[in-house]
C-alpha positions, -999 to 999 in steps of 0.1 A, spaced: 2 -184 15 -25 -158 20 -33 -126 1 -22 -95 19 -32 -59 15 -6 -31 13 -27 -9 37 -25 -13 74 -17 4 108 -2 -10 140 9 5 174 30 -10 202 38 5 236 66 -5 260 86 7 289 112 -2 315 100 18 345 121 48 339 113 54 302 82 46 281 80 44 243 55 39 215 61 24 181 37 31 152 37 17 117 15 27 88 16 13 53 -2 23 20 1 10 -15 32 16 -37 48 0 -67 77 -14 -46 88 -14 -9 96 21 4 106 23 41 106 56 60 118 58 96 116 85 123 133 79 157 143 104 184 178 118 187 202 95 205 184 64 192 197 66 156 211 31 159 176 17 157 170 31 122 191 5 104 173 -22 125 140 -9 112 151 -9 76 165 -44 79 135 -58 96 106 -44 76 113 -65 44 108 -97 66 72 -87 71 63 -66 40 72 -72 4 55 -41 -11 40 -8 1 51 25 15 58 17 52 63 45 77 77 35 111 81 60 140 92 58 176 83 83 203 99 82 238 88 97 271 117 99 296 96 114 324 113 132 353 148 119 352 170 123 383 194 153 381 225 164 400 238 199 408 271 210 394 292 241 399 304 258 367 339 264 379 348 286 350 320 310 358 327 308 396 363 317 390 353 347 371 329 358 398 355 353 425 380 373 406 356 402 402 345 400 438 382 402 449 388 432 427 357 450 440 366 441 477 401 456 472 387 488 458 358 493 482 369 475 513 336 455 510 328 423 530 338 390 514 311 374 493 289 347 510 287 312 497 249 313 493 253 346 474 278 331 450 257 300 443 227 323 436 244 340 407 231 328 374 254 303 357 274 293 388 251 265 398 239 241 370 217 210 369 226 180 348 208 147 342 224 118 359 242 98 332 229 63 325 250 33 327 259 18 293 244 -16 301 211 1 311 209 20 279 218 -11 258 192 -32 276 165 -5 269 174 -4 231 172 -42 230 137 -41 244 127 -14 220 140 -36 191 120 -65 204 89 -43 204 97 -34 168 94 -70 158 61 -73 176 49 -41 159 57 -53 124 42 -87 131 10 -68 141 11 -48 109 15 -79 88 -15 -95 105 -36 -64 98 -25 -65 62 -34 -102 59 -68 -96 74 -75 -68 50 -61 -89 22 -86 -117 30 -115 -93 27 -101 -80 -6 -97 -115 -19 -134 -122 -13 -143 -90 -32 -120 -99 -60 -136 -134 -63 -169 -116 -65 -157 -95 -95 -143 -126 -112 -176 -143 -108 -194 -114 -124 -168 -113 -153 -174 -151 -158 -211 -145 -159 -208 -117 -184 -184 -137 -206 -210 -166 -207 -237 -141 -216 -215 -127 -244 -208 -162 -257 -246 -170 -259 -252 -137 -277 -222 -143 -301 -235 -178 -310 -267 -162 -324 -247 -136 -345 -242 -156 -377 -279 -162 -382 -287 -126 -372 -261 -113 -397 -275 -134 -425 -311 -122 -418 -299 -86 -416 -280 -89 -449 -311 -104 -466 -332 -75 -455 -306 -50 -466 -303 -66 -500 -341 -67 -504 -342 -29 -497 -315 -22 -522 -324 -45 -550 -356 -51 -570 -376 -77 -554 -377 -97 -586 -340 -95 -592 -332 -110 -558 -298 -123 -548 -287 -159 -552 -288 -179 -520 -252 -190 -525 -240 -154 -528 -260 -144 -498 -244 -172 -478 -209 -161 -489 -214 -125 -478 -230 -136 -445 -200 -158 -439 -175 -129 -445 -194 -107 -421 -196 -134 -395 -159 -141 -397 -151 -104 -391 -175 -104 -361 -162 -137 -346 -154 -131 -310 -148 -167 -299 -110 -162 -295 -116 -131 -273 -141 -150 -251 -117 -180 -248 -89 -157 -237 -112 -140 -212 -120 -174 -197 -82 -182 -196 -74 -149 -179 -101 -154 -153 -88 -189 -145 -53 -175 -141 -66 -149 -117 -83 -175 -96 -51 -196 -95 -31 -166 -83 -56 -159 -55 -53 -196 -44 -15 -193 -46 -14 -161 -24 18 -143 -15 30 -113 -36 6 -114 -65 -5 -78 -69 16 -70 -100 6 -102 -118 -31 -96 -111 -27 -60 -124 -12 -75 -156 -42 -98 -160 -65 -68 -156 -48 -52 -185 -53 -83 -206 -90 -86 -195 -95 -50 -205 -79 -55 -239 -102 -85 -247 -132 -65 -236 -122 -36 -259 -118 -60 -288 -152 -76 -280 -169 -41 -282 -152 -32 -314 -163 -65 -331 -198 -65 -317 -225 -64 -344 -255 -59 -322 -266 -38 -293 -268 -67 -268 -232 -78 -273 -220 -42 -271 -238 -37 -239 -222 -69 -225 -188 -57 -236 -192 -24 -218 -204 -42 -187 -172 -63 -189 -151 -32 -192 -168 -16 -162 -163 -47 -140 -127 -50 -150 -121 -14 -139 -137 -22 -105 -115 -53 -102 -84 -32 -110 -93 -7 -83 -94 -35 -58 -61 -51 -67 -42 -19 -65 -39 -25 -28 -30 -61 -30 7 -68 -21 
């Protein structure tokens, strides 16, 4: 399985000679799957189809699907509004009786507003059903296109994530080298502090000095944090190789990586290790920004 992004856009156009339509789908990141649909009046039956189909192509993200339809110049037929015509004839008869006027002409009657109406020629049910079936087929193509776009973007994001993981591995190795030199550095720093506080002749027994240095080194030991950093990085690489819906698990690993980097900074006893810890935190944050869009 491949890594997919939650961000993408796709567009599909179709038609049957009498009507043309355009499907559009846009997706952005979200905690779960949120589907929003907009279809023209009269095509409401397509909305359940959209909601049922999207999960086959997208597992996470806010997905907006819309359909626009252009019916063009549809054939129309003329109809007489008989209710209005009856009212007009009744009034004309009443006026004729009172004024001895000439009978109304047909063209005059049809020219009165409301007597003659236009109406679209009704479509056969099988024609309408066939059109909706073609629209539904185009919907599947649209969502397949959207999924392909999300996979392409996911491949680029995976490459970027691998780069951040490589940098984190490098910084972890750098921190390990610095940490290995800490016990000796702590011992020497303790010796200098003791020499400043005590009379040079009084001195401090070498055994006591070793005990104090060992206590300080134990408190500053970051080997467990570094081991956990290595383990989390290995887990992240395994998830990328696994692919599929891995965004939430990667986000959890980022939280763990950040926790270990924070502990490393708090235990650091020299500037070099602190600097490396801060670089780790910064890179983890960059990594987390990337994986927010991974499905």
